[in-house]
N, C-alpha and C positions, 0 to 999 in steps of 0.2 A: 504494500500500500504506500509506503514512504517513497519507494522508487517511482511510482506513478506521479506522486506529487513533485518529486525532484525533476522528472522529465517535463512536467507541465511548467514548472518554474523556469527551466532552461528555455522552453519554447516561448514562454511569456517574455523572458529577457531578450531573446533573439528578435521577437516581433517588435518589442518596444525599441530596440536598437535600430532596426530597419526603419521604423516610422520616424525616429529621431533623425536619422541620416537623410530621409526624404525631406523632412521639414527644413533641415539645414540647406539642402540643395535649392529648395523653393525660395528660401529667404535670400540666399546668395545670388539668385538670378535677378532679384530686384524688381520683379514684375507684379508683386502682390500689392494690393492697396494697403493703406496704413492700418485699417481695421483687420484685414487678413493677416498682415504681418504681426500685429499685436496678438491676435488669436494663436497664430503659429508659434510665436515666442512663448506664450503662456503654456501651450501644450508641450513645447520642448522642455521647459523648466520642469513640468510635472513628470515627463518621461525620464529626464535626467535623474531626478530624485528617486524614481522607481528603480532605475538601473543601478544607481549607487547603493540602494538598500539591498537589491538582489546580490550585488557583488560582496557587500559586507556580510550577508548571510552565508554566501559560499565560502568566504574566508573563514568564518567561524566554524563551518562544517569541516573544512580542511584541517583547522587547528585541532578539532576533536579527533579526527582520524589519525593525526600524527602524535597524539598524546601517548606518552609511554605508559607502561603498566604500573609504574609507581605514582602516577598522577602528575608528573612533571611534563611540561611541554617541551618537546624536542624541536627547536626551531633552528633553521639554517637557511642561508640564502638559496634561492632557487638557481639551479644550474641546468641548462638544456642538456648537459651531458649526463645528468642523473638518470640512471636506468631503473630506479626503484619505483 
């Protein structure tokens, strides 16, 4: 059940990120009216906050996964060469 929720969260994050990228493109083109620009900006701020919260939640899950058996957190910098 938790795996289905995780998959939905990832899908929601991806959908929000895609929408945010589209809003940025629309704003950068400069063809929106002032009202449309303000609306797009508001939506973008909301999406940004949702994405930040999703990333924070994912970070907390990762920390839980790497917690050692004695309860201490084993942190180390990420390295693309890590095969673990």
